[in-house]
C-alpha positions as a Markdown table, in Angstrom:
| # | Residue | x | y | z |
|---|---|---|---|---|
| 1 | Met | -34.5 | 8.0 | -0.3 |
| 2 | Ser | -31.3 | 10.1 | -0.5 |
| 3 | Arg | -28.0 | 8.4 | -1.3 |
| 4 | Thr | -26.2 | 8.9 | 2.0 |
| 5 | Ala | -22.7 | 7.6 | 2.8 |
| 6 | His | -20.3 | 8.0 | 5.6 |
| 7 | Ala | -16.5 | 8.6 | 5.4 |
| 8 | Leu | -13.5 | 9.0 | 7.7 |
| 9 | Trp | -12.0 | 12.5 | 7.7 |
| 10 | Leu | -8.9 | 13.8 | 9.4 |
| 11 | Arg | -10.4 | 16.8 | 11.3 |
| 12 | Glu | -6.9 | 18.0 | 12.4 |
| 13 | Pro | -3.6 | 16.2 | 12.8 |
| 14 | Gly | -4.1 | 13.4 | 15.2 |
| 15 | Ser | -7.9 | 13.5 | 15.3 |
| 16 | Gly | -10.3 | 11.8 | 13.0 |
| 17 | Glu | -14.1 | 11.7 | 12.7 |
| 18 | Ile | -16.9 | 10.1 | 10.7 |
| 19 | Arg | -18.8 | 12.5 | 8.4 |
| 20 | Ser | -21.9 | 11.9 | 6.4 |
| 21 | Leu | -22.4 | 13.0 | 2.7 |
| 22 | Asp | -24.9 | 12.7 | -0.1 |
| 23 | Leu | -23.7 | 10.8 | -3.1 |
| 24 | Pro | -24.4 | 12.1 | -6.6 |
| 25 | Glu | -26.5 | 10.2 | -9.1 |
| 26 | Pro | -24.2 | 7.9 | -11.1 |
| 27 | Gly | -24.0 | 9.2 | -14.7 |
| 28 | Ala | -23.1 | 7.5 | -17.9 |
| 29 | Gly | -19.7 | 5.8 | -17.5 |
| 30 | Glu | -19.9 | 5.8 | -13.7 |
| 31 | Val | -20.5 | 3.2 | -11.0 |
| 32 | Leu | -21.9 | 3.3 | -7.5 |
| 33 | Val | -19.9 | 1.0 | -5.2 |
| 34 | Arg | -20.8 | -0.2 | -1.7 |
| 35 | Thr | -17.7 | -0.8 | 0.3 |
| 36 | Leu | -17.1 | -4.3 | 1.8 |
| 37 | Val | -13.7 | -3.8 | 3.3 |
| 38 | Ser | -10.9 | -1.2 | 3.2 |
| 39 | Gly | -7.3 | -1.4 | 4.4 |
| 40 | Val | -5.0 | 1.0 | 6.1 |
| 41 | Ser | -1.8 | 1.7 | 4.3 |
| 42 | Arg | 0.0 | 2.0 | 7.6 |
| 43 | Gly | 3.2 | 3.9 | 6.7 |
| 44 | Thr | 1.6 | 6.6 | 4.5 |
| 45 | Glu | -1.8 | 6.9 | 6.2 |
| 46 | Thr | -0.4 | 7.2 | 9.7 |
| 47 | Leu | 2.1 | 9.9 | 8.4 |
| 48 | Val | -0.9 | 11.8 | 7.0 |
| 49 | Phe | -2.8 | 11.3 | 10.2 |
| 50 | Arg | 0.0 | 12.8 | 12.2 |
| 51 | Gly | 0.2 | 15.8 | 9.8 |
| 52 | Gly | 3.6 | 14.8 | 8.6 |
| 53 | Val | 3.2 | 15.7 | 4.9 |
| 54 | Pro | 5.6 | 18.5 | 4.0 |
| 55 | Glu | 4.0 | 21.5 | 2.2 |
| 56 | Ser | 6.3 | 21.0 | -0.8 |
| 57 | Gln | 4.7 | 17.5 | -1.3 |
| 58 | Tyr | 1.0 | 18.4 | -0.9 |
| 59 | Ala | 0.3 | 18.0 | -4.7 |
| 60 | Ala | 2.5 | 14.8 | -5.1 |
| 61 | Met | 0.9 | 13.1 | -2.1 |
| 62 | Arg | -2.7 | 13.6 | -3.2 |
| 63 | Ala | -4.6 | 10.3 | -3.3 |
| 64 | Pro | -6.7 | 9.7 | -6.5 |
| 65 | Phe | -10.1 | 10.5 | -4.8 |
| 66 | Gln | -8.9 | 12.6 | -1.9 |
| 67 | Asp | -11.1 | 15.4 | -0.6 |
| 68 | Gly | -9.8 | 18.4 | 1.3 |
| 69 | Thr | -6.2 | 19.4 | 1.5 |
| 70 | Phe | -3.2 | 18.7 | 3.8 |
| 71 | Pro | -2.6 | 18.9 | 6.6 |
| 72 | Ala | -6.4 | 18.9 | 7.4 |
| 73 | Pro | -9.3 | 18.6 | 7.1 |
| 74 | Val | -8.7 | 15.8 | 4.6 |
| 75 | Lys | -10.3 | 12.5 | 3.5 |
| 76 | Tyr | -7.5 | 10.1 | 2.6 |
| 77 | Gly | -6.9 | 6.5 | 1.8 |
| 78 | Tyr | -6.6 | 4.2 | -1.2 |
| 79 | Leu | -7.2 | 0.5 | -0.4 |
| 80 | Asn | -10.9 | -0.2 | -1.0 |
| 81 | Val | -12.9 | -3.2 | -2.1 |
| 82 | Gly | -16.6 | -3.1 | -2.7 |
| 83 | Val | -19.5 | -4.4 | -4.8 |
| 84 | Val | -20.9 | -2.4 | -7.8 |
| 85 | Glu | -24.6 | -1.6 | -7.0 |
| 86 | Thr | -25.3 | 0.7 | -10.0 |
| 87 | Gly | -23.5 | 0.7 | -13.3 |
| 88 | Pro | -23.0 | -1.1 | -16.6 |
| 89 | Asp | -24.5 | -4.6 | -16.8 |
| 90 | Asp | -21.1 | -6.3 | -17.0 |
| 91 | Leu | -20.1 | -4.7 | -13.7 |
| 92 | Arg | -23.3 | -4.7 | -11.6 |
| 93 | Gly | -22.9 | -7.1 | -8.7 |
| 94 | Arg | -19.2 | -7.6 | -9.3 |
| 95 | Thr | -16.6 | -7.1 | -6.6 |
| 96 | Val | -14.1 | -4.4 | -7.5 |
| 97 | Phe | -10.9 | -2.8 | -6.1 |
| 98 | Cys | -10.6 | 1.0 | -6.2 |
| 99 | Leu | -8.1 | 3.5 | -4.9 |
| 100 | Tyr | -10.7 | 5.2 | -2.7 |
| 101 | Pro | -10.6 | 6.4 | 0.9 |
| 102 | His | -12.5 | 4.8 | 3.8 |
| 103 | Gln | -16.1 | 5.4 | 2.9 |
| 104 | Thr | -19.2 | 3.3 | 3.0 |
| 105 | Ala | -20.2 | 4.0 | -0.6 |
| 106 | Tyr | -19.0 | 6.1 | -3.5 |
| 107 | Val | -19.5 | 7.0 | -7.2 |
| 108 | Val | -16.5 | 6.9 | -9.5 |
| 109 | Pro | -15.8 | 6.5 | -13.2 |
| 110 | Val | -15.9 | 2.9 | -14.6 |
| 111 | Glu | -12.2 | 3.1 | -15.4 |
| 112 | Ala | -11.3 | 3.7 | -11.7 |
| 113 | Val | -12.4 | 0.2 | -10.6 |
| 114 | Ser | -10.7 | -3.2 | -11.3 |
| 115 | Val | -12.7 | -6.4 | -11.1 |
| 116 | Val | -11.5 | -8.7 | -8.4 |
| 117 | Pro | -11.2 | -12.3 | -9.5 |
| 118 | Ala | -14.1 | -14.4 | -8.3 |
| 119 | Asp | -11.9 | -16.7 | -6.2 |
| 120 | Leu | -10.0 | -13.9 | -4.5 |
| 121 | Pro | -11.4 | -13.1 | -1.0 |
| 122 | Pro | -12.3 | -9.4 | -0.7 |
| 123 | Arg | -10.2 | -8.9 | 2.5 |
| 124 | Arg | -7.1 | -10.2 | 0.7 |
| 125 | Ala | -7.9 | -8.1 | -2.3 |
| 126 | Val | -7.4 | -4.8 | -0.3 |
| 127 | Leu | -3.7 | -5.6 | -0.6 |
| 128 | Ala | -3.8 | -5.0 | -4.4 |
| 129 | Gly | -2.5 | -1.4 | -4.0 |
| 130 | Thr | 0.4 | -2.6 | -1.9 |
| 131 | Val | 1.3 | -5.5 | -4.2 |
| 132 | Glu | 1.1 | -3.1 | -7.1 |
| 133 | Thr | 3.7 | -1.0 | -5.3 |
| 134 | Ala | 5.8 | -4.1 | -5.0 |
| 135 | Val | 5.4 | -5.0 | -8.7 |
| 136 | Asn | 6.5 | -1.5 | -9.6 |
| 137 | Ala | 9.5 | -1.8 | -7.3 |
| 138 | Leu | 10.7 | -5.0 | -8.9 |
| 139 | Trp | 10.3 | -3.4 | -12.4 |
| 140 | Asp | 12.6 | -0.7 | -11.1 |
| 141 | Ala | 15.0 | -3.1 | -9.3 |
| 142 | Arg | 15.2 | -5.6 | -12.2 |
| 143 | Pro | 16.2 | -8.7 | -10.2 |
| 144 | Leu | 17.7 | -11.6 | -12.1 |
| 145 | Val | 17.5 | -15.4 | -11.7 |
| 146 | Gly | 19.9 | -16.5 | -9.0 |
| 147 | Asp | 20.4 | -13.0 | -7.4 |
| 148 | Arg | 21.2 | -12.6 | -3.7 |
| 149 | Ala | 18.7 | -10.0 | -2.4 |
| 150 | Ala | 17.6 | -8.2 | 0.8 |
| 151 | Val | 14.6 | -6.2 | 1.7 |
| 152 | Val | 15.3 | -3.8 | 4.6 |
| 153 | Gly | 12.1 | -3.0 | 6.5 |
| 154 | Ala | 9.5 | -5.8 | 7.2 |
| 155 | Gly | 6.4 | -3.7 | 7.0 |
| 156 | Met | 3.4 | -4.2 | 4.6 |
| 157 | Val | 5.2 | -3.0 | 1.5 |
| 158 | Gly | 8.6 | -4.6 | 2.3 |
| 159 | Leu | 7.0 | -8.0 | 2.9 |
| 160 | Cys | 4.9 | -7.8 | -0.4 |
| 161 | Val | 8.2 | -7.2 | -2.2 |
| 162 | Thr | 9.7 | -10.1 | -0.3 |
| 163 | Arg | 7.0 | -12.5 | -1.4 |
| 164 | Leu | 7.4 | -11.6 | -5.1 |
| 165 | Leu | 11.2 | -11.7 | -4.9 |
| 166 | Ala | 11.2 | -15.1 | -3.3 |
| 167 | Arg | 9.1 | -16.6 | -6.1 |
| 168 | Ile | 11.8 | -15.8 | -8.7 |
| 169 | Pro | 13.8 | -19.0 | -9.4 |
| 170 | Gly | 17.1 | -19.2 | -7.6 |
| 171 | Val | 16.7 | -15.8 | -5.8 |
| 172 | Thr | 17.6 | -15.9 | -2.1 |
| 173 | Val | 16.0 | -13.2 | 0.0 |
| 174 | Thr | 16.9 | -11.9 | 3.5 |
| 175 | Val | 14.4 | -9.7 | 5.3 |
| 176 | Val | 16.2 | -7.2 | 7.6 |
| 177 | Asp | 14.3 | -5.6 | 10.5 |
| 178 | Thr | 14.8 | -4.6 | 14.1 |
| 179 | Asp | 11.6 | -6.3 | 15.1 |
| 180 | Pro | 12.1 | -10.1 | 15.5 |
| 181 | Ser | 8.4 | -10.7 | 15.6 |
| 182 | Arg | 8.5 | -10.2 | 11.8 |
| 183 | Ala | 10.6 | -13.3 | 11.3 |
| 184 | Glu | 7.6 | -15.7 | 11.2 |
| 185 | Val | 6.0 | -13.8 | 8.2 |
| 186 | Ala | 9.4 | -13.5 | 6.4 |
| 187 | Glu | 10.0 | -17.2 | 6.7 |
| 188 | Ala | 6.4 | -18.0 | 5.6 |
| 189 | Phe | 7.1 | -15.9 | 2.5 |
| 190 | Gly | 10.2 | -18.0 | 1.6 |
| 191 | Ala | 12.9 | -15.6 | 3.0 |
| 192 | Arg | 15.5 | -15.6 | 5.8 |
| 193 | Phe | 15.2 | -13.1 | 8.6 |
| 194 | Ala | 18.1 | -11.1 | 10.1 |
| 195 | Arg | 18.5 | -8.2 | 12.4 |
| 196 | Pro | 20.6 | -5.3 | 11.0 |
| 197 | Gly | 23.9 | -6.5 | 12.6 |
| 198 | Asp | 23.5 | -10.0 | 11.1 |
| 199 | Ala | 22.5 | -9.2 | 7.6 |
| 200 | Pro | 24.5 | -10.5 | 4.7 |
| 201 | Asp | 26.4 | -8.1 | 2.4 |
| 202 | Asp | 27.8 | -8.0 | -1.1 |
| 203 | Leu | 24.2 | -8.3 | -2.4 |
| 204 | Asp | 23.0 | -8.0 | -6.0 |
| 205 | Val | 19.6 | -6.4 | -5.1 |
| 206 | Val | 18.5 | -4.4 | -2.1 |
| 207 | Val | 15.1 | -2.9 | -1.7 |
| 208 | His | 14.6 | -0.4 | 1.2 |
| 209 | Ala | 11.2 | 0.0 | 2.8 |
| 210 | Ser | 11.9 | 0.9 | 6.5 |
| 211 | Gly | 11.1 | 4.6 | 6.2 |
| 212 | Thr | 14.2 | 5.5 | 8.3 |
| 213 | Ala | 17.6 | 7.0 | 7.5 |
| 214 | Ala | 19.3 | 4.1 | 9.4 |
| 215 | Gly | 17.5 | 1.6 | 7.1 |
| 216 | Leu | 18.6 | 3.5 | 4.0 |
| 217 | Gln | 22.2 | 3.6 | 5.2 |
| 218 | Leu | 22.2 | -0.1 | 6.0 |
| 219 | Ser | 20.8 | -0.8 | 2.5 |
| 220 | Leu | 23.7 | 1.0 | 0.9 |
| 221 | Asp | 26.1 | -0.9 | 3.2 |
| 222 | Leu | 24.7 | -4.3 | 2.1 |
| 223 | Leu | 25.2 | -3.7 | -1.7 |
| 224 | Ala | 27.9 | -5.2 | -3.9 |
| 225 | Ala | 30.0 | -2.8 | -5.9 |
| 226 | Asp | 28.0 | -1.0 | -8.7 |
| 227 | Gly | 24.7 | -1.8 | -7.0 |
| 228 | Val | 21.7 | 0.4 | -6.6 |
| 229 | Val | 19.3 | 0.6 | -3.7 |
| 230 | Thr | 15.6 | 0.7 | -4.8 |
| 231 | Asp | 14.1 | 3.0 | -2.2 |
| 232 | Leu | 10.3 | 2.7 | -1.5 |
| 233 | Ser | 10.3 | 4.7 | 1.7 |
| 234 | Trp | 8.4 | 7.9 | 2.1 |
| 235 | Tyr | 10.1 | 10.1 | 4.8 |
| 236 | Gly | 7.5 | 13.0 | 5.0 |
| 237 | Asp | 9.1 | 16.0 | 6.7 |
| 238 | Thr | 11.8 | 13.9 | 8.5 |
| 239 | Pro | 15.4 | 14.9 | 7.3 |
| 240 | Val | 17.5 | 12.0 | 6.1 |
| 241 | Arg | 21.2 | 11.9 | 6.8 |
| 242 | Leu | 23.6 | 9.5 | 5.1 |
| 243 | Glu | 27.3 | 8.7 | 5.4 |
| 244 | Leu | 28.5 | 9.0 | 1.8 |
| 245 | Gly | 32.2 | 9.5 | 2.5 |
| 246 | Gly | 33.1 | 5.8 | 2.6 |
| 247 | Arg | 32.5 | 3.2 | -0.2 |
| 248 | Phe | 29.6 | 5.0 | -1.7 |
| 249 | His | 31.8 | 6.7 | -4.3 |
| 250 | Ser | 34.6 | 4.1 | -4.6 |
| 251 | Asp | 32.1 | 1.3 | -5.2 |
| 252 | Arg | 29.9 | 3.4 | -7.4 |
| 253 | Leu | 26.7 | 2.8 | -5.4 |
| 254 | Gly | 23.4 | 4.4 | -6.2 |
| 255 | Ile | 19.9 | 5.1 | -4.9 |
| 256 | Arg | 16.8 | 4.9 | -7.1 |
| 257 | Ala | 13.5 | 6.2 | -5.9 |
| 258 | Ser | 10.5 | 3.9 | -6.7 |
| 259 | Gln | 7.0 | 5.4 | -6.4 |
| 260 | Val | 3.8 | 3.8 | -7.5 |
| 261 | Gly | 2.2 | 7.0 | -8.9 |
| 262 | Glu | 3.9 | 6.3 | -12.3 |
| 263 | Val | 4.5 | 2.9 | -13.9 |
| 264 | Ala | 8.3 | 2.1 | -13.6 |
| 265 | Arg | 10.3 | 3.5 | -16.5 |
| 266 | Ala | 11.3 | 0.0 | -17.6 |
| 267 | Arg | 7.6 | -0.8 | -18.4 |
| 268 | Arg | 6.1 | 2.6 | -18.9 |
| 269 | Gly | 5.8 | 2.2 | -22.6 |
| 270 | Arg | 4.2 | -1.2 | -22.5 |
| 271 | Arg | 2.1 | -1.4 | -19.4 |
| 272 | Thr | -0.7 | 0.9 | -18.1 |
| 273 | Arg | -1.7 | 1.5 | -14.5 |
| 274 | Gly | -4.7 | -0.7 | -15.2 |
| 275 | Asp | -2.4 | -3.5 | -16.4 |
| 276 | Arg | -0.4 | -3.2 | -13.3 |
| 277 | Thr | -3.4 | -3.4 | -11.0 |
| 278 | Ala | -4.8 | -6.4 | -12.8 |
| 279 | Leu | -1.4 | -8.1 | -12.4 |
| 280 | Ala | -1.4 | -7.4 | -8.7 |
| 281 | Leu | -4.9 | -8.9 | -8.3 |
| 282 | Arg | -3.7 | -12.0 | -10.2 |
| 283 | Leu | -0.7 | -12.3 | -7.9 |
| 284 | Leu | -2.9 | -12.2 | -4.9 |
| 285 | Ala | -4.2 | -15.6 | -5.7 |
| 286 | Asp | -1.3 | -16.7 | -3.5 |
| 287 | Pro | -2.9 | -17.4 | -0.1 |
| 288 | Ala | 0.5 | -16.7 | 1.6 |
| 289 | Phe | -0.5 | -13.0 | 1.5 |
| 290 | Asp | -3.1 | -13.6 | 4.2 |
| 291 | Ala | -0.2 | -13.5 | 6.7 |
| 292 | Leu | -0.2 | -9.7 | 6.2 |
| 293 | Leu | -3.8 | -9.3 | 7.4 |
| 294 | Thr | -3.1 | -9.0 | 11.1 |
| 295 | Gly | -5.9 | -6.9 | 12.5 |
| 296 | Glu | -9.5 | -6.0 | 11.8 |
| 297 | Ser | -11.9 | -3.3 | 13.1 |
| 298 | Glu | -15.4 | -2.1 | 12.3 |
| 299 | Phe | -15.8 | 1.2 | 10.3 |
| 300 | Glu | -17.3 | 3.1 | 13.2 |
| 301 | Glu | -14.1 | 2.5 | 15.2 |
| 302 | Leu | -11.8 | 4.0 | 12.6 |
| 303 | Pro | -11.1 | 7.4 | 14.2 |
| 304 | Glu | -9.8 | 5.6 | 17.4 |
| 305 | Val | -8.1 | 2.9 | 15.4 |
| 306 | Met | -6.2 | 5.4 | 13.3 |
| 307 | Gly | -4.9 | 7.1 | 16.4 |
| 308 | Lys | -3.7 | 3.7 | 17.8 |
| 309 | Leu | -2.0 | 2.8 | 14.5 |
| 310 | Ala | -0.2 | 6.1 | 14.4 |
| 311 | Ser | 1.0 | 5.7 | 18.0 |
| 312 | Gly | 2.1 | 2.1 | 17.5 |
| 313 | Ser | -0.3 | 0.7 | 20.1 |
| 314 | Ile | -1.8 | -1.5 | 17.4 |
| 315 | Pro | 1.1 | -3.3 | 15.9 |
| 316 | Ala | -0.6 | -4.4 | 12.7 |
| 317 | Leu | 0.9 | -5.0 | 9.3 |
| 318 | Cys | -2.3 | -4.5 | 7.3 |
| 319 | His | -5.3 | -3.5 | 9.5 |
| 320 | Thr | -8.5 | -4.0 | 7.6 |
| 321 | Ile | -11.8 | -2.2 | 8.2 |
| 322 | Thr | -15.1 | -4.0 | 7.8 |
| 323 | Tyr | -18.3 | -2.3 | 6.8 |
| 324 | Pro | -21.9 | -3.0 | 7.9 |
| 325 | Ala | -24.0 | -5.2 | 5.6 |
| 326 | Leu | -27.0 | -3.2 | 4.4 |
| 327 | Asp | -30.6 | -4.3 | 3.8 |
| 328 | Ala | -31.9 | -3.5 | 0.3 |
| 329 | Ala | -34.0 | -0.7 | 1.7 |
| 330 | Asp | -30.9 | 0.9 | 3.2 |
| 331 | Ser | -28.7 | 0.5 | 0.3 |
| 332 | Pro | -27.2 | 3.7 | -1.1 |
| 333 | Gly | -28.3 | 2.5 | -4.5 |
| 334 | Thr | -32.0 | 2.6 | -3.4 |
| 335 | Arg | -34.1 | 5.6 | -4.2 |
């Protein structure tokens, strides 16, 4: 029996489809993984779906196991949890996280997968890539005990940052967003919620994750003197305009980009990407993160679901995709 898998492809901006492919035979040092659940990284993946990646960023925006090129056709995604069907004895049958697109099964090097702790539900484990982004952001932002902090943008990334910040002793966190429906999750994560006009200022730490110029401007406005905004937003091909003629210079404010593709400079000499992923998986033992899992669809529905996520008609934080259970005779590991 051939090893056949199915994957989501962006055929052209705004239009996805399911394609079939034959998997290679796993070689030495490789594993064959059958996907259990994947997650849609809403900000980045919907930007890709709309064709919003600027040409100058085609190389920088490549996902680890992306096929095709921007704007399309392209196979894109990086929140995948599955079970190892073929591979070394110590991995066979284990649940693993991998930065792989939405595909029913795949073959990758052993070092590309991270073992999911036995007590961590696979659906929550898809958040590992997002929590890893939040870990990197806090390594960049360097919050201290007792800091007054804000996270501007209550999306999937911003709320992961919120949860980690709120667990630092003495830190008070305010989540700032225009959508009042995010207040419930913010409060469940140990933070206050405020609309932009009600946000506190003179803050020690501000992390920006709204993906908008207005959010970045507000982040600067909330900082205390000599503060630095840690910016997690990806703006794609959208121009960003800021007002830097006021207190930006007089109060010596700054903006630091934080991007998960490299370990934050503060830890780069002492932590690998694998270390960072393992830490994210350990942090996900916290059941509070389940509040981010706000929608679920089956794999076959993905082309339609991606369109709805991109248009905003599905207002999910993290929308997860479930994959069909296979009989042994249908498994991609069966020959």
